[in-house]
C-alpha positions as CSV (number, residue, x, y, z in Angstrom):
1,M,-11.5,-47.5,11.4
2,R,-9.6,-50.0,9.3
3,V,-6.3,-49.0,7.7
4,F,-5.5,-50.9,4.5
5,V,-1.7,-50.7,4.1
6,V,-0.3,-51.1,0.6
7,A,3.5,-51.7,0.1
8,E,4.4,-50.2,-3.2
9,I,7.4,-52.2,-4.4
10,G,7.6,-50.4,-7.8
11,S,11.0,-51.1,-9.3
12,N,12.6,-52.0,-6.0
13,W,12.6,-55.6,-7.0
14,E,15.2,-54.7,-9.7
15,G,13.7,-57.1,-12.3
16,D,14.8,-60.1,-10.2
17,I,12.1,-62.6,-9.2
18,K,14.1,-63.8,-6.2
19,K,14.4,-60.2,-4.9
20,A,10.7,-59.7,-5.6
21,K,9.8,-62.7,-3.6
22,K,12.1,-61.7,-0.7
23,V,10.5,-58.2,-0.4
24,I,6.9,-59.7,-0.7
25,H,7.8,-62.1,2.1
26,E,9.2,-59.2,4.2
27,C,6.1,-57.0,3.5
28,K,3.8,-59.9,4.7
29,N,5.9,-60.2,7.9
30,A,5.7,-56.4,8.4
31,G,1.9,-56.7,8.4
32,A,1.1,-55.0,5.1
33,D,-2.3,-55.9,3.6
34,A,-1.1,-55.8,0.0
35,V,1.9,-55.5,-2.3
36,K,1.7,-53.5,-5.4
37,F,3.8,-53.6,-8.6
38,Q,3.7,-51.6,-11.8
39,M,3.0,-53.1,-15.2
40,W,4.3,-50.9,-17.9
41,R,6.4,-51.2,-21.1
42,A,9.6,-49.2,-21.1
43,N,9.2,-48.1,-24.7
44,D,5.8,-46.6,-24.0
45,L,7.0,-44.3,-21.2
46,Y,10.7,-43.7,-21.7
47,S,13.3,-43.0,-24.3
48,N,16.0,-45.6,-24.8
49,K,18.5,-42.7,-24.3
50,H,17.4,-42.4,-20.7
51,P,20.4,-42.6,-18.4
52,Q,18.9,-45.6,-16.6
53,W,17.4,-47.3,-19.7
54,K,19.0,-50.7,-19.0
55,F,17.7,-50.8,-15.5
56,I,14.2,-49.5,-16.6
57,K,14.1,-52.2,-19.3
58,K,15.2,-54.9,-16.9
59,S,12.5,-53.8,-14.4
60,E,9.6,-54.4,-16.8
61,L,7.0,-56.6,-15.1
62,T,6.2,-59.2,-17.9
63,F,3.1,-61.3,-17.9
64,K,5.1,-64.4,-16.9
65,K,6.7,-62.7,-14.0
66,A,3.4,-61.2,-12.8
67,E,1.9,-64.6,-12.8
68,K,4.8,-66.0,-10.7
69,L,4.6,-63.1,-8.2
70,K,0.8,-63.3,-7.9
71,K,1.1,-67.0,-7.1
72,Y,3.8,-66.4,-4.5
73,A,1.8,-63.6,-2.9
74,D,-1.2,-65.9,-2.7
75,E,1.0,-68.5,-0.9
76,Q,2.1,-65.8,1.5
77,N,-1.5,-64.8,2.0
78,I,-0.9,-61.2,1.0
79,E,-2.9,-59.4,-1.8
80,F,-1.1,-58.7,-5.1
81,F,-2.2,-56.0,-7.5
82,C,-0.7,-53.5,-9.9
83,S,-0.8,-50.1,-11.6
84,A,-1.6,-50.9,-15.2
85,F,-0.2,-48.7,-17.9
86,Y,-1.4,-50.4,-21.1
87,P,-4.6,-52.2,-22.1
88,E,-3.1,-55.7,-22.4
89,A,-1.8,-55.5,-18.9
90,V,-5.4,-55.3,-17.7
91,D,-6.3,-58.4,-19.7
92,H,-3.5,-60.3,-18.1
93,L,-4.1,-59.1,-14.6
94,E,-7.7,-60.2,-15.0
95,L,-6.5,-63.7,-16.0
96,I,-4.5,-64.0,-12.9
97,G,-7.3,-62.7,-10.7
98,V,-6.3,-59.4,-9.1
99,K,-9.0,-57.9,-6.9
100,K,-8.3,-54.2,-7.5
101,Y,-6.3,-51.7,-9.6
102,K,-4.1,-48.7,-8.9
103,I,-4.3,-45.7,-11.2
104,A,-1.1,-43.8,-11.2
105,S,-1.0,-40.0,-11.2
106,R,0.7,-39.8,-14.6
107,T,-2.1,-42.0,-16.1
108,C,-4.7,-39.6,-14.9
109,L,-3.1,-36.9,-17.1
110,L,-4.1,-39.0,-20.2
111,K,-0.8,-38.0,-21.9
112,D,1.0,-41.3,-22.0
113,K,0.5,-43.8,-24.8
114,Y,-2.7,-45.8,-24.2
115,S,-3.7,-44.0,-21.0
116,L,-7.3,-43.5,-21.9
117,E,-7.7,-47.0,-23.3
118,T,-6.2,-48.5,-20.2
119,L,-8.5,-46.5,-17.9
120,E,-11.5,-47.6,-19.9
121,K,-10.4,-51.2,-19.8
122,V,-9.9,-51.1,-16.0
123,A,-13.4,-49.5,-15.7
124,K,-15.0,-52.4,-17.5
125,T,-13.7,-54.8,-14.8
126,R,-16.0,-52.9,-12.3
127,K,-13.3,-53.7,-9.7
128,P,-12.3,-51.2,-7.0
129,V,-9.7,-48.6,-8.0
130,I,-7.2,-46.6,-6.0
131,I,-6.5,-43.3,-7.7
132,S,-3.6,-41.0,-7.2
133,M,-4.0,-37.5,-8.7
134,G,-0.8,-35.9,-7.5
135,M,0.1,-34.6,-10.9
136,G,-3.4,-33.2,-11.5
137,G,-5.8,-34.4,-14.2
138,N,-9.5,-33.9,-14.8
139,K,-11.1,-35.4,-11.7
140,K,-14.6,-35.1,-13.1
141,R,-13.6,-37.1,-16.2
142,I,-11.8,-39.7,-14.1
143,M,-14.9,-40.1,-12.0
144,K,-17.1,-40.5,-15.1
145,I,-14.8,-43.2,-16.5
146,F,-15.0,-45.1,-13.2
147,S,-18.7,-44.4,-12.6
148,K,-19.4,-48.1,-11.9
149,N,-16.2,-48.8,-9.9
150,R,-15.7,-48.3,-6.1
151,K,-13.2,-45.4,-6.0
152,T,-10.7,-44.3,-3.4
153,F,-8.9,-41.1,-4.3
154,C,-5.5,-40.7,-2.7
155,Y,-3.9,-37.4,-1.6
156,C,-0.5,-37.4,-3.2
157,I,2.5,-35.0,-3.8
158,S,4.3,-36.2,-6.9
159,E,7.8,-35.4,-5.7
160,Y,10.5,-37.9,-4.8
161,P,10.9,-37.3,-1.9
162,A,7.9,-35.1,-1.2
163,P,8.9,-32.4,1.4
164,F,6.9,-32.9,4.6
165,E,6.3,-29.2,4.9
166,K,4.5,-29.2,1.5
167,I,1.7,-31.5,2.8
168,N,-1.6,-29.6,3.0
169,W,-3.3,-31.2,5.9
170,K,-6.6,-29.4,5.4
171,E,-6.8,-30.6,1.8
172,M,-5.5,-34.1,2.8
173,I,-8.4,-34.7,5.2
174,K,-10.8,-34.6,2.3
175,Y,-9.3,-37.9,1.0
176,N,-9.7,-41.5,2.2
177,G,-6.3,-42.5,0.8
178,F,-2.8,-41.2,1.1
179,S,-0.1,-42.2,-1.4
180,D,2.9,-40.9,0.5
181,H,6.3,-40.0,-1.0
182,S,7.8,-38.3,2.0
183,L,10.7,-39.7,4.0
184,G,10.0,-41.8,7.1
185,I,6.6,-42.8,8.5
186,D,5.4,-39.7,10.3
187,A,3.1,-38.4,7.5
188,P,1.0,-41.5,7.0
189,F,0.7,-42.0,10.8
190,L,-0.5,-38.4,11.3
191,F,-3.0,-38.9,8.3
192,A,-4.4,-42.0,10.1
193,L,-4.8,-40.0,13.4
194,L,-6.6,-37.2,11.6
195,K,-8.9,-39.5,9.7
196,K,-9.9,-41.4,12.8
197,Q,-11.7,-38.3,14.0
198,T,-13.9,-38.3,10.9
199,N,-15.6,-41.6,11.6
200,V,-14.7,-43.0,8.2
201,K,-14.8,-46.9,8.0
202,Q,-11.6,-47.5,6.1
203,I,-8.6,-45.5,4.8
204,I,-5.8,-46.6,2.4
205,I,-2.1,-45.8,3.0
206,E,0.4,-46.5,0.2
207,K,4.1,-46.3,0.9
208,H,7.1,-47.1,-1.3
209,V,8.9,-50.0,0.3
210,K,12.3,-51.8,-0.3
211,S,14.4,-54.5,1.1
212,K,17.4,-53.3,3.1
213,N,20.0,-53.4,0.3
214,S,17.8,-52.4,-2.6
215,K,19.6,-50.3,-5.3
216,G,16.7,-49.4,-7.6
217,P,15.9,-45.8,-8.7
218,D,13.0,-45.8,-6.2
219,A,15.2,-46.9,-3.3
220,S,16.3,-43.5,-2.0
221,T,12.7,-42.4,-1.4
222,S,11.4,-45.8,-0.1
223,I,11.3,-47.0,3.5
224,T,12.7,-50.4,4.4
225,T,10.4,-53.3,5.3
226,G,11.7,-52.9,8.8
227,L,10.3,-49.4,9.0
228,L,7.1,-50.6,7.3
229,K,6.7,-53.0,10.2
230,E,7.1,-50.1,12.7
231,L,4.5,-48.1,10.8
232,V,2.0,-51.0,10.8
233,S,2.6,-51.5,14.5
234,K,1.9,-47.9,15.3
235,L,-1.2,-47.9,13.1
């Protein structure tokens, strides 16, 4: 069984290209298969009265920055892809040649601006999609939208951090992916052990990752790249 490990960097690069490159390099050294960022526009998802508005705005992944990070990831020989939150993001990610897309839980609810248009645009690429549905959403509708894409649905609890005791292992085993928000590395490791008994060829594990001194809003619920290396080694 192959385990494809995705290091979700999210906003832990703090809008700083140097910090982003540092964490990409560390994720490569840790043995991750891919790094994932989020391409959204602050105004689409948040109010400018949000207490962390300045940081949120700073952490937007612009087209230019995405291009630089994709190029750097290619040089490091680690895959780069994104969660896309608006249609033009998909256009740009196609231009820079991503191999797959992540669909965030909140996008599956189809309540954010441009959610449906974004999903339909991703579907037209016919590229593989990794889908988290921790917040719910209509799975049948999502499957219909992505009828011509290879799909991996991820078990996910959309809490930050997700309490370990809330994990439903009987439900989780039905999924070939795990987008984990719990603290530490025990949950994804146990998921891999359970899935190994099912004779599945590949599973996907996604974990929020940060450099040691990251101060972003995701930092408190992310593992360090050092702990990521430990997880990959155990897997």
